[in-house]
N, CA and C atoms as an extended XYZ file, in Angstrom:
573
Properties=species:S:1:pos:R:3:atomname:S:1:resname:S:1:resid:I:1 pbc="F F F"
N       187.245       29.536       78.307 N   MET     1
C       188.511       29.348       77.143 CA  MET     1
C       188.378       27.712       77.573 C   MET     1
N       188.878       27.464       79.116 N   LYS     2
C       188.913       25.843       78.915 CA  LYS     2
C       188.184       25.281       78.626 C   LYS     2
N       186.433       25.761       78.501 N   ALA     3
C       185.666       24.840       78.504 CA  ALA     3
C       184.999       24.550       76.769 C   ALA     3
N       185.930       26.142       75.987 N   LEU     4
C       185.611       25.859       74.688 CA  LEU     4
C       186.602       24.753       73.790 C   LEU     4
N       187.878       24.518       74.555 N   ALA     5
C       189.299       23.789       74.623 CA  ALA     5
C       188.311       22.291       74.622 C   ALA     5
N       187.881       22.061       75.603 N   LEU     6
C       187.435       20.620       75.822 CA  LEU     6
C       186.184       20.723       75.006 C   LEU     6
N       185.398       21.544       74.823 N   CYS     7
C       184.482       21.278       73.429 CA  CYS     7
C       185.193       20.990       72.321 C   CYS     7
N       186.294       22.008       71.786 N   LEU     8
C       187.247       20.852       70.534 CA  LEU     8
C       187.704       19.887       70.638 C   LEU     8
N       188.341       19.413       71.794 N   ALA     9
C       188.869       18.466       71.922 CA  ALA     9
C       188.047       16.949       71.700 C   ALA     9
N       186.386       17.494       72.537 N   LEU    10
C       185.702       16.045       72.490 CA  LEU    10
C       185.339       15.853       71.115 C   LEU    10
N       184.691       17.287       70.294 N   THR    11
C       184.274       17.272       69.088 CA  THR    11
C       185.323       16.405       67.914 C   THR    11
N       186.411       16.672       67.931 N   PHE    12
C       187.287       16.111       67.256 CA  PHE    12
C       187.751       14.627       67.580 C   PHE    12
N       187.478       14.178       68.732 N   SER    13
C       187.636       12.814       69.385 CA  SER    13
C       186.401       12.192       68.575 C   SER    13
N       185.710       12.388       69.033 N   LEU    14
C       184.317       11.716       68.553 CA  LEU    14
C       184.355       11.711       66.515 C   LEU    14
N       184.482       12.712       65.524 N   SER    15
C       184.762       12.916       64.685 CA  SER    15
C       185.972       11.808       64.315 C   SER    15
N       187.263       11.790       64.868 N   ALA    16
C       187.819       10.923       64.592 CA  ALA    16
C       187.817        9.269       64.370 C   ALA    16
N       186.800        9.165       65.585 N   SER    17
C       186.332        7.740       65.585 CA  SER    17
C       185.255        7.561       64.946 C   SER    17
N       184.305        8.349       64.024 N   ALA    18
C       183.564        8.130       63.221 CA  ALA    18
C       183.463        7.880       62.019 C   ALA    18
N       185.019        8.249       61.935 N   GLN    19
C       185.632        8.297       59.791 CA  GLN    19
C       185.985        6.684       60.388 C   GLN    19
N       186.672        6.664       61.206 N   THR    20
C       187.616        5.160       61.667 CA  THR    20
C       186.249        4.344       61.155 C   THR    20
N       185.202        4.215       61.600 N   GLY    21
C       184.167        3.283       61.578 CA  GLY    21
C       184.176        2.542       62.909 C   GLY    21
N       183.418        1.287       62.643 N   PRO    22
C       183.537        0.088       63.998 CA  PRO    22
C       184.758       -0.668       63.707 C   PRO    22
N       185.349       -1.269       65.031 N   THR    23
C       186.373       -2.300       65.003 CA  THR    23
C       186.564       -3.263       64.209 C   THR    23
N       186.644       -3.930       63.223 N   PRO    24
C       186.615       -5.061       62.472 CA  PRO    24
C       186.742       -6.029       63.502 C   PRO    24
N       186.527       -7.351       63.189 N   ALA    25
C       186.112       -8.166       63.813 CA  ALA    25
C       187.504       -9.168       63.910 C   ALA    25
N       187.894       -9.763       65.189 N   ALA    26
C       189.196      -10.333       65.373 CA  ALA    26
C       189.466      -11.473       64.156 C   ALA    26
N       190.672      -11.444       63.746 N   ALA    27
C       191.238      -12.885       62.531 CA  ALA    27
C       191.822      -13.986       63.995 C   ALA    27
N       190.826      -14.683       63.287 N   ALA    28
C       191.356      -16.130       64.076 CA  ALA    28
C       191.391      -17.213       62.998 C   ALA    28
N       192.196      -18.324       63.741 N   PRO    29
C       192.682      -19.210       63.130 CA  PRO    29
C       191.883      -20.485       62.542 C   PRO    29
N       191.469      -20.674       61.197 N   GLU    30
C       190.629      -21.824       60.898 CA  GLU    30
C       191.085      -22.992       59.707 C   GLU    30
N       190.804      -23.578       60.249 N   GLU    31
C       191.106      -25.108       58.764 CA  GLU    31
C       190.450      -23.811       57.465 C   GLU    31
N       191.435      -24.457       55.968 N   ILE    32
C       190.868      -23.553       54.898 CA  ILE    32
C       191.567      -25.041       53.966 C   ILE    32
N       190.401      -25.178       53.242 N   GLY    33
C       190.465      -26.270       52.177 CA  GLY    33
C       191.213      -25.982       50.950 C   GLY    33
N       192.574      -26.462       51.090 N   VAL    34
C       193.193      -26.234       49.329 CA  VAL    34
C       193.046      -26.905       48.550 C   VAL    34
N       192.679      -26.966       47.463 N   LEU    35
C       192.990      -27.950       45.774 CA  LEU    35
C       194.079      -26.966       45.337 C   LEU    35
N       194.745      -27.710       44.790 N   LYS    36
C       196.033      -27.395       44.013 CA  LYS    36
C       195.436      -28.111       42.373 C   LYS    36
N       195.233      -27.544       41.474 N   THR    37
C       195.038      -27.942       39.879 CA  THR    37
C       196.597      -27.595       39.020 C   THR    37
N       196.257      -28.350       37.901 N   ASN    38
C       197.039      -28.431       36.706 CA  ASN    38
C       196.939      -26.745       36.474 C   ASN    38
N       196.062      -26.314       36.336 N   LEU    39
C       195.081      -24.662       36.241 CA  LEU    39
C       195.169      -23.445       37.153 C   LEU    39
N       195.794      -24.359       38.409 N   GLY    40
C       195.889      -23.123       39.618 CA  GLY    40
C       195.275      -23.703       40.663 C   GLY    40
N       195.772      -22.934       41.894 N   THR    41
C       195.164      -23.183       43.008 CA  THR    41
C       194.020      -22.298       43.667 C   THR    41
N       192.923      -23.437       43.957 N   MET    42
C       191.815      -22.532       45.000 CA  MET    42
C       191.763      -23.027       46.631 C   MET    42
N       191.275      -22.098       47.156 N   ALA    43
C       191.314      -22.694       48.863 CA  ALA    43
C       189.736      -21.772       48.998 C   ALA    43
N       189.470      -22.653       50.097 N   PHE    44
C       187.931      -22.430       50.755 CA  PHE    44
C       187.995      -22.880       52.108 C   PHE    44
N       187.092      -21.694       52.489 N   ARG    45
C       186.656      -22.022       53.986 CA  ARG    45
C       185.769      -23.012       53.837 C   ARG    45
N       185.179      -23.469       55.634 N   PHE    46
C       184.191      -24.356       55.386 CA  PHE    46
C       183.174      -23.798       56.212 C   PHE    46
N       182.434      -23.771       56.141 N   PHE    47
C       180.639      -23.445       56.903 CA  PHE    47
C       180.279      -24.577       58.283 C   PHE    47
N       181.545      -24.918       58.773 N   GLU    48
C       181.449      -25.637       59.851 CA  GLU    48
C       180.028      -25.603       60.659 C   GLU    48
N       180.114      -24.295       60.862 N   GLN    49
C       178.615      -24.586       61.804 CA  GLN    49
C       177.431      -24.555       61.565 C   GLN    49
N       177.376      -24.745       60.112 N   ASP    50
C       175.898      -25.171       59.236 CA  ASP    50
C       175.776      -26.093       58.734 C   ASP    50
N       177.105      -27.142       58.777 N   ALA    51
C       176.983      -28.428       57.753 CA  ALA    51
C       178.370      -29.264       58.738 C   ALA    51
N       178.606      -29.739       59.864 N   PRO    52
C       179.922      -29.953       60.469 CA  PRO    52
C       180.124      -31.744       60.375 C   PRO    52
N       178.976      -32.113       59.685 N   GLN    53
C       178.996      -33.635       59.735 CA  GLN    53
C       179.804      -33.515       58.004 C   GLN    53
N       179.417      -32.736       57.253 N   THR    54
C       179.736      -32.673       56.032 CA  THR    54
C       181.441      -32.019       55.899 C   THR    54
N       181.363      -30.718       56.414 N   THR    55
C       182.810      -30.472       56.168 CA  THR    55
C       183.732      -31.499       56.857 C   THR    55
N       183.528      -32.145       57.874 N   ALA    56
C       184.043      -32.997       58.709 CA  ALA    56
C       184.358      -34.430       57.797 C   ALA    56
N       183.228      -34.736       56.943 N   HIS    57
C       183.731      -35.470       55.885 CA  HIS    57
C       184.431      -34.881       55.007 C   HIS    57
N       184.440      -34.061       54.374 N   ILE    58
C       185.311      -33.522       53.352 CA  ILE    58
C       186.642      -33.503       53.769 C   ILE    58
N       186.619      -32.587       55.265 N   LYS    59
C       188.378      -32.372       55.936 CA  LYS    59
C       189.089      -33.997       55.606 C   LYS    59
N       188.407      -35.208       56.152 N   LYS    60
C       188.710      -35.995       56.063 CA  LYS    60
C       188.884      -36.969       55.027 C   LYS    60
N       188.282      -36.561       53.958 N   LEU    61
C       188.617      -37.077       52.560 CA  LEU    61
C       189.828      -36.383       51.872 C   LEU    61
N       190.009      -35.313       52.254 N   ILE    62
C       191.036      -34.664       52.084 CA  ILE    62
C       192.745      -35.177       52.593 C   ILE    62
N       192.331      -35.116       54.017 N   ARG    63
C       193.448      -35.705       54.662 CA  ARG    63
C       193.752      -36.955       54.086 C   ARG    63
N       193.266      -37.923       53.982 N   ASP    64
C       193.106      -39.292       53.651 CA  ASP    64
C       193.635      -39.194       51.939 C   ASP    64
N       193.678      -38.312       51.129 N   GLY    65
C       194.520      -38.099       50.070 CA  GLY    65
C       193.202      -38.100       48.842 C   GLY    65
N       192.157      -38.390       49.360 N   PHE    66
C       190.858      -39.006       48.257 CA  PHE    66
C       190.896      -38.231       46.949 C   PHE    66
N       191.123      -36.880       47.262 N   PHE    67
C       190.862      -36.042       45.862 CA  PHE    67
C       191.989      -35.842       45.102 C   PHE    67
N       193.751      -35.969       45.639 N   ASP    68
C       194.515      -36.180       44.886 CA  ASP    68
C       194.509      -36.961       43.970 C   ASP    68
N       194.369      -36.376       42.788 N   GLY    69
C       194.953      -37.062       41.077 CA  GLY    69
C       193.165      -37.008       40.597 C   GLY    69
N       192.566      -36.742       41.071 N   LYS    70
C       190.658      -36.380       40.907 CA  LYS    70
C       190.926      -35.727       39.750 C   LYS    70
N       189.876      -36.205       38.768 N   LEU    71
C       189.541      -34.949       37.711 CA  LEU    71
C       188.220      -33.896       38.363 C   LEU    71
N       188.753      -32.722       37.381 N   PHE    72
C       187.095      -31.994       37.673 CA  PHE    72
C       186.663      -32.758       36.326 C   PHE    72
N       185.758      -33.873       36.237 N   TYR    73
C       185.229      -34.502       35.279 CA  TYR    73
C       184.000      -33.560       34.694 C   TYR    73
N       183.462      -33.153       35.235 N   ARG    74
C       182.403      -32.657       34.438 CA  ARG    74
C       182.319      -31.043       34.691 C   ARG    74
N       182.399      -30.381       33.813 N   VAL    75
C       182.722      -28.726       33.523 CA  VAL    75
C       181.789      -28.090       33.100 C   VAL    75
N       180.890      -27.415       33.785 N   VAL    76
C       179.375      -26.434       32.722 CA  VAL    76
C       179.201      -25.379       32.819 C   VAL    76
N       179.623      -24.914       32.293 N   LYS    77
C       180.077      -22.922       32.058 CA  LYS    77
C       179.002      -22.284       32.339 C   LYS    77
N       178.903      -21.531       33.479 N   GLY    78
C       177.190      -21.282       34.071 CA  GLY    78
C       176.947      -22.164       34.978 C   GLY    78
N       177.211      -22.909       34.903 N   HIS    79
C       176.655      -23.615       36.411 CA  HIS    79
C       177.513      -24.203       37.331 C   HIS    79
N       178.433      -25.079       37.017 N   VAL    80
C       179.475      -25.444       38.157 CA  VAL    80
C       180.550      -26.863       37.535 C   VAL    80
N       181.353      -26.527       38.550 N   ILE    81
C       182.269      -27.738       38.574 CA  ILE    81
C       182.405      -28.809       39.373 C   ILE    81
N       182.714      -29.724       38.765 N   GLN    82
C       182.256      -30.995       39.667 CA  GLN    82
C       183.483      -32.013       39.690 C   GLN    82
N       183.836      -32.329       41.086 N   ALA    83
C       185.342      -33.717       40.967 CA  ALA    83
C       184.648      -34.522       42.314 C   ALA    83
N       185.406      -35.368       41.883 N   GLY    84
C       185.202      -36.905       43.002 CA  GLY    84
C       185.534      -38.161       42.527 C   GLY    84
N       185.279      -39.208       42.607 N   ASP    85
C       185.262      -40.607       42.270 CA  ASP    85
C       184.058      -40.512       40.603 C   ASP    85
N       183.257      -39.664       40.503 N   GLY    86
C       182.932      -40.123       39.219 CA  GLY    86
C       181.228      -40.666       39.551 C   GLY    86
N       180.612      -41.168       40.419 N   GLU    87
C       180.001      -42.144       40.814 CA  GLU    87
C       179.300      -41.563       42.099 C   GLU    87
N       180.123      -41.507       43.149 N   GLY    88
C       179.787      -40.738       44.349 CA  GLY    88
C       179.343      -42.175       45.388 C   GLY    88
N       179.987      -42.670       45.107 N   THR    89
C       180.354      -44.640       45.859 CA  THR    89
C       181.037      -44.871       46.293 C   THR    89
N       182.274      -44.374       46.239 N   ALA    90
C       183.523      -44.263       46.710 CA  ALA    90
C       183.889      -44.565       48.506 C   ALA    90
N       182.703      -43.362       49.394 N   GLY    91
C       182.711      -43.394       50.739 CA  GLY    91
C       181.356      -43.217       51.462 C   GLY    91
N       181.311      -43.223       52.605 N   PRO    92
C       180.433      -43.258       53.185 CA  PRO    92
C       179.519      -42.059       52.799 C   PRO    92
N       177.874      -42.304       52.976 N   LYS    93
C       176.643      -41.115       52.580 CA  LYS    93
C       177.031      -40.536       53.909 C   LYS    93
N       176.425      -39.258       53.447 N   VAL    94
C       176.523      -38.032       54.623 CA  VAL    94
C       174.752      -37.616       54.771 C   VAL    94
N       174.613      -37.394       56.038 N   LYS    95
C       173.274      -37.200       56.187 CA  LYS    95
C       173.124      -35.502       55.555 C   LYS    95
N       172.113      -35.590       54.845 N   ALA    96
C       172.072      -33.875       54.318 CA  ALA    96
C       172.106      -32.656       55.428 C   ALA    96
N       172.928      -31.611       54.671 N   GLU    97
C       173.038      -30.537       56.137 CA  GLU    97
C       172.110      -29.364       55.243 C   GLU    97
N       171.128      -29.332       54.902 N   PHE    98
C       170.789      -28.028       54.081 CA  PHE    98
C       171.100      -27.260       55.227 C   PHE    98
N       171.197      -25.849       54.681 N   ASN    99
C       171.418      -24.548       55.304 CA  ASN    99
C       171.129      -23.520       54.209 C   ASN    99
N       171.274      -22.168       55.319 N   SER   100
C       171.136      -21.201       54.763 CA  SER   100
C       171.851      -20.356       53.978 C   SER   100
N       173.099      -20.957       53.847 N   HIS   101
C       173.731      -20.418       52.740 CA  HIS   101
C       173.212      -20.743       51.215 C   HIS   101
N       173.434      -19.602       50.401 N   PRO   102
C       172.713      -19.750       49.042 CA  PRO   102
C       173.849      -20.265       48.459 C   PRO   102
N       173.197      -21.080       47.314 N   PHE   103
C       174.493      -20.964       46.368 CA  PHE   103
C       174.620      -20.097       45.286 C   PHE   103
N       175.769      -19.306       45.702 N   VAL   104
C       176.439      -18.397       44.551 CA  VAL   104
C       177.370      -18.366       43.872 C   VAL   104
N       177.830      -18.007       43.035 N   ALA   105
C       179.125      -18.196       42.374 CA  ALA   105
C       180.328      -18.463       43.656 C   ALA   105
N       180.904      -19.070       43.711 N   VAL   106
C       182.038      -19.936       44.660 CA  VAL   106
C       181.688      -20.851       45.754 C   VAL   106
N       180.187      -20.906       45.689 N   THR   107
C       179.860      -21.895       47.184 CA  THR   107
C       180.412      -23.442       46.281 C   THR   107
N       180.857      -24.082       47.128 N   GLY   108
C       181.269      -25.475       47.747 CA  GLY   108
C       180.161      -26.540       47.629 C   GLY   108
N       179.209      -27.572       47.346 N   GLY   109
C       178.287      -28.185       47.956 CA  GLY   109
C       178.707      -29.673       47.539 C   GLY   109
N       178.297      -30.419       47.994 N   LEU   110
C       178.284      -31.652       48.296 CA  LEU   110
C       176.938      -32.536       47.336 C   LEU   110
N       177.368      -33.003       46.445 N   GLU   111
C       176.184      -33.678       45.099 CA  GLU   111
C       175.924      -34.882       45.984 C   GLU   111
N       175.201      -35.133       45.227 N   ARG   112
C       174.447      -36.231       45.809 CA  ARG   112
C       173.133      -36.772       44.477 C   ARG   112
N       172.269      -37.895       44.591 N   ASP   113
C       171.267      -38.236       43.811 CA  ASP   113
C       169.715      -37.709       45.020 C   ASP   113
N       168.889      -38.664       44.204 N   ALA   114
C       167.912      -38.758       44.635 CA  ALA   114
C       167.533      -38.529       46.450 C   ALA   114
N       167.716      -38.983       46.513 N   ASP   115
C       167.971      -39.510       48.194 CA  ASP   115
C       169.323      -38.442       48.849 C   ASP   115
N       168.549      -37.083       49.465 N   PRO   116
C       168.603      -35.843       49.677 CA  PRO   116
C       170.172      -36.915       50.923 C   PRO   116
N       170.122      -37.357       51.934 N   ASP   117
C       171.419      -38.108       52.417 CA  ASP   117
C       172.305      -39.467       51.733 C   ASP   117
N       171.859      -38.996       50.320 N   SER   118
C       173.610      -39.462       49.738 CA  SER   118
C       174.641      -39.398       49.358 C   SER   118
N       174.752      -37.663       50.040 N   GLY   119
C       175.958      -36.693       49.491 CA  GLY   119
C       177.306      -38.403       50.123 C   GLY   119
N       178.499      -38.130       49.163 N   SER   120
C       179.268      -39.077       49.674 CA  SER   120
C       180.873      -38.613       48.982 C   SER   120
N       181.543      -38.369       48.072 N   THR   121
C       182.647      -37.939       47.304 CA  THR   121
C       182.620      -36.936       46.266 C   THR   121
N       181.416      -36.950       46.098 N   GLU   122
C       181.498      -35.792       44.561 CA  GLU   122
C       181.113      -34.535       45.313 C   GLU   122
N       181.963      -33.412       45.085 N   ILE   123
C       181.741      -32.054       45.328 CA  ILE   123
C       181.672      -30.734       44.524 C   ILE   123
N       180.950      -30.197       44.284 N   PHE   124
C       181.016      -28.826       43.291 CA  PHE   124
C       180.829      -28.166       43.849 C   PHE   124
N       181.280      -26.613       42.921 N   ILE   125
C       181.761      -25.490       43.242 CA  ILE   125
C       180.767      -24.605       42.245 C   ILE   125
N       180.360      -23.769       42.379 N   CYS   126
C       179.319      -22.774       41.345 CA  CYS   126
C       180.154      -21.904       40.561 C   CYS   126
N       179.773      -22.352       39.264 N   HIS   127
C       180.722      -20.952       38.700 CA  HIS   127
C       180.123      -19.492       38.696 C   HIS   127
N       178.261      -19.724       38.786 N   VAL   128
C       177.595      -18.436       38.942 CA  VAL   128
C       176.307      -19.385       40.023 C   VAL   128
N       175.473      -17.821       40.407 N   PRO   129
C       174.612      -18.372       41.172 CA  PRO   129
C       173.901      -19.402       40.599 C   PRO   129
N       173.309      -20.271       41.460 N   ARG   130
C       172.249      -21.353       41.236 CA  ARG   130
C       171.260      -21.612       42.435 C   ARG   130
N       170.548      -20.344       42.133 N   PRO   131
C       169.922      -20.404       43.234 CA  PRO   131
C       168.686      -21.867       43.401 C   PRO   131
N       168.201      -21.900       42.306 N   HIS   132
C       167.762      -23.579       42.121 CA  HIS   132
C       167.849      -24.677       43.597 C   HIS   132
N       169.455      -24.709       43.830 N   LEU   133
C       169.906      -25.737       44.340 CA  LEU   133
C       169.991      -25.050       46.094 C   LEU   133
N       169.312      -24.103       46.280 N   ASP   134
C       169.278      -23.805       47.652 CA  ASP   134
C       168.338      -24.475       48.462 C   ASP   134
N       168.681      -25.216       49.744 N   GLY   135
C       168.080      -26.168       50.416 CA  GLY   135
C       167.696      -27.306       49.982 C   GLY   135
N       168.397      -27.833       48.672 N   LYS   136
C       168.364      -29.000       48.364 CA  LYS   136
C       169.678      -29.444       47.949 C   LYS   136
N       170.591      -28.573       48.153 N   TYR   137
C       172.441      -29.607       48.527 CA  TYR   137
C       172.869      -29.301       49.469 C   TYR   137
N       173.558      -29.763       50.294 N   THR   138
C       174.626      -28.808       51.448 CA  THR   138
C       175.778      -28.186       50.789 C   THR   138
N       175.336      -26.844       51.026 N   ALA   139
C       176.758      -26.087       51.134 CA  ALA   139
C       177.441      -26.305       52.181 C   ALA   139
N       178.735      -26.646       51.509 N   PHE   140
C       179.875      -26.699       52.724 CA  PHE   140
C       180.581      -25.785       52.965 C   PHE   140
N       181.358      -24.893       52.171 N   GLY   141
C       181.936      -23.877       51.977 CA  GLY   141
C       182.102      -22.706       50.784 C   GLY   141
N       183.024      -21.949       51.174 N   GLN   142
C       183.350      -20.782       49.958 CA  GLN   142
C       184.203      -20.678       49.485 C   GLN   142
N       185.117      -20.403       48.139 N   LEU   143
C       186.341      -20.241       47.434 CA  LEU   143
C       186.772      -18.695       48.504 C   LEU   143
N       187.557      -19.027       48.958 N   ILE   144
C       188.374      -17.303       49.160 CA  ILE   144
C       189.462      -16.761       48.539 C   ILE   144
N       189.782      -17.476       47.701 N   GLU   145
C       190.572      -17.618       46.850 CA  GLU   145
C       191.155      -18.656       45.595 C   GLU   145
N       191.530      -17.735       44.155 N   GLY   146
C       191.603      -18.798       42.905 CA  GLY   146
C       190.161      -18.938       42.412 C   GLY   146
N       189.601      -17.796       42.361 N   GLN   147
C       188.460      -17.300       41.558 CA  GLN   147
C       188.642      -16.931       40.464 C   GLN   147
N       189.937      -16.719       40.186 N   ASP   148
C       190.400      -16.720       38.607 CA  ASP   148
C       190.538      -18.197       38.226 C   ASP   148
N       191.148      -19.110       39.123 N   VAL   149
C       191.013      -20.623       38.479 CA  VAL   149
C       189.873      -21.391       38.034 C   VAL   149
N       188.616      -20.871       39.353 N   LEU   150
C       187.619      -21.205       39.127 CA  LEU   150
C       187.155      -20.751       37.468 C   LEU   150
N       187.256      -19.531       37.498 N   GLU   151
C       187.083      -19.205       35.698 CA  GLU   151
C       187.865      -19.713       34.732 C   GLU   151
N       188.978      -20.125       34.956 N   LYS   152
C       189.580      -20.591       34.033 CA  LYS   152
C       189.240      -22.320       33.507 C   LYS   152
N       188.650      -22.999       34.810 N   ILE   153
C       188.125      -24.331       34.882 CA  ILE   153
C       187.111      -24.305       33.945 C   ILE   153
N       186.433      -23.059       34.430 N   ALA   154
C       184.617      -23.289       34.123 CA  ALA   154
C       184.741      -22.489       31.954 C   ALA   154
N       185.944      -22.669       31.509 N   ASN   155
C       186.072      -21.681       30.271 CA  ASN   155
C       186.955      -23.107       29.425 C   ASN   155
N       186.947      -24.014       30.016 N   VAL   156
C       188.194      -25.058       29.449 CA  VAL   156
C       187.106      -26.016       28.105 C   VAL   156
N       187.900      -25.525       26.942 N   GLU   157
C       187.089      -26.567       25.886 CA  GLU   157
C       186.787      -28.129       26.525 C   GLU   157
N       185.243      -28.475       25.753 N   VAL   158
C       184.465      -29.409       26.705 CA  VAL   158
C       184.128      -30.367       25.522 C   VAL   158
N       183.433      -31.479       26.040 N   GLU   159
C       182.682      -32.347       25.044 CA  GLU   159
C       181.268      -32.478       25.356 C   GLU   159
N       180.446      -31.790       25.066 N   GLU   160
C       179.340      -31.973       25.556 CA  GLU   160
C       178.572      -33.190       25.157 C   GLU   160
N       178.179      -33.230       26.853 N   LYS   161
C       177.450      -34.593       27.229 CA  LYS   161
C       176.140      -34.218       27.956 C   LYS   161
N       174.987      -35.400       27.672 N   TYR   162
C       173.761      -34.868       28.440 CA  TYR   162
C       173.575      -36.154       28.766 C   TYR   162
N       173.005      -36.433       29.938 N   VAL   163
C       172.421      -37.731       30.909 CA  VAL   163
C       171.172      -37.233       30.880 C   VAL   163
N       169.844      -38.068       30.785 N   ASP   164
C       168.596      -37.245       31.017 CA  ASP   164
C       168.507      -35.896       30.959 C   ASP   164
N       169.100      -35.122       29.724 N   LYS   165
C       168.846      -33.757       30.237 CA  LYS   165
C       169.409      -32.967       30.995 C   LYS   165
N       170.517      -33.863       31.735 N   VAL   166
C       171.368      -32.889       32.300 CA  VAL   166
C       172.445      -33.071       31.871 C   VAL   166
N       173.538      -31.874       32.048 N   ALA   167
C       174.255      -31.474       31.253 CA  ALA   167
C       175.573      -32.013       31.878 C   ALA   167
N       176.274      -33.280       31.315 N   PHE   168
C       177.902      -33.703       31.906 CA  PHE   168
C       178.948      -33.651       31.150 C   PHE   168
N       179.074      -31.983       30.913 N   HIS   169
C       180.139      -32.049       29.358 CA  HIS   169
C       181.672      -31.943       30.837 C   HIS   169
N       182.673      -32.595       29.448 N   LYS   170
C       183.757      -33.346       30.116 CA  LYS   170
C       184.699      -32.729       29.469 C   LYS   170
N       185.773      -32.077       30.391 N   PRO   171
C       186.907      -31.582       29.231 CA  PRO   171
C       187.604      -32.228       28.418 C   PRO   171
N       187.886      -31.412       27.395 N   LYS   172
C       188.810      -32.340       26.723 CA  LYS   172
C       190.047      -32.411       27.146 C   LYS   172
N       190.796      -31.767       27.181 N   GLN   173
C       192.264      -31.616       28.140 CA  GLN   173
C       192.086      -32.227       29.424 C   GLN   173
N       192.664      -33.086       30.343 N   PRO   174
C       191.983      -33.209       32.218 CA  PRO   174
C       192.229      -32.297       32.886 C   PRO   174
N       191.703      -31.789       33.863 N   VAL   175
C       191.776      -30.970       35.006 CA  VAL   175
C       191.732      -31.728       35.971 C   VAL   175
N       192.970      -31.651       36.383 N   VAL   176
C       193.164      -32.956       37.725 CA  VAL   176
C       193.648      -31.894       39.016 C   VAL   176
N       193.147      -32.487       40.172 N   ILE   177
C       192.978      -32.151       41.473 CA  ILE   177
C       194.204      -32.570       41.407 C   ILE   177
N       195.965      -31.775       41.303 N   GLU   178
C       197.283      -32.603       41.505 CA  GLU   178
C       197.153      -33.059       43.607 C   GLU   178
N       196.828      -32.115       44.054 N   LYS   179
C       196.964      -32.193       45.836 CA  LYS   179
C       196.185      -31.510       46.595 C   LYS   179
N       195.120      -31.744       47.055 N   ALA   180
C       193.944      -31.578       48.481 CA  ALA   180
C       194.969      -31.311       49.520 C   ALA   180
N       194.514      -30.118       50.290 N   THR   181
C       195.445      -30.236       51.359 CA  THR   181
C       194.382      -29.637       52.561 C   THR   181
N       195.042      -29.274       53.630 N   ILE   182
C       193.928      -28.549       54.977 CA  ILE   182
C       195.402      -27.771       55.414 C   ILE   182
N       194.802      -26.496       55.257 N   GLU   183
C       195.711      -25.920       55.742 CA  GLU   183
C       195.325      -24.991       57.069 C   GLU   183
N       195.724      -24.414       58.339 N   THR   184
C       195.815      -23.707       58.979 CA  THR   184
C       195.784      -21.900       59.000 C   THR   184
N       194.604      -21.404       58.275 N   ARG   185
C       194.884      -20.056       58.612 CA  ARG   185
C       194.797      -19.128       59.047 C   ARG   185
N       195.282      -17.658       59.437 N   THR   186
C       194.353      -16.726       60.080 CA  THR   186
C       193.311      -15.921       59.233 C   THR   186
N       192.260      -15.509       59.225 N   THR   187
C       191.347      -15.174       58.851 CA  THR   187
C       189.995      -14.475       59.084 C   THR   187
N       189.441      -13.602       58.824 N   ARG   188
C       188.421      -12.973       58.928 CA  ARG   188
C       187.440      -13.695       59.318 C   ARG   188
N       186.276      -13.420       60.245 N   PRO   189
C       184.948      -14.064       59.844 CA  PRO   189
C       184.101      -13.617       58.863 C   PRO   189
N       183.381      -14.737       58.093 N   VAL   190
C       182.496      -14.207       57.288 CA  VAL   190
C       181.681      -13.480       57.874 C   VAL   190
N       181.484      -12.487       56.777 N   PRO   191
C       180.339      -11.148       57.305 CA  PRO   191
C       178.859      -11.318       57.179 C   PRO   191
């Protein structure tokens, strides 16, 4: 009888642990980029392991107030929203750190010109997956909140403009980064 009770207890214990599944990874504090815009707030985690120079550069720009008052001057629904100085020449250049993060919707990237090592102050956030950017631009982070704000920005009315067949649509009403900050939050690791 004791053997039966022990067997039932062991079976119940194994069954209960199988139902709860693996223990999730521990939460850890990390620095998060926060963009407060006139259409709402977006927050993103950085890919520090895969783009350390780029994330350090963007964090410095944020801490120095560079993005405060800057516009999302390029809004192309079905592609990206882009902010910065409009030229990408206001800061030092950052060596490309192409990595394995795909440019899916909500991925943030560092804009550049034809030179892969010319990224500076221009950032973009993908509205939809843009696989043609994979391995050609540095992915520096991913939105963890504010996807609804990304959607609002991507859907603003724009003045269509093309430069050498590339869409540079400008919002009819300004989309302003009112304040960019770095916050330390406790988050779960990216799966």
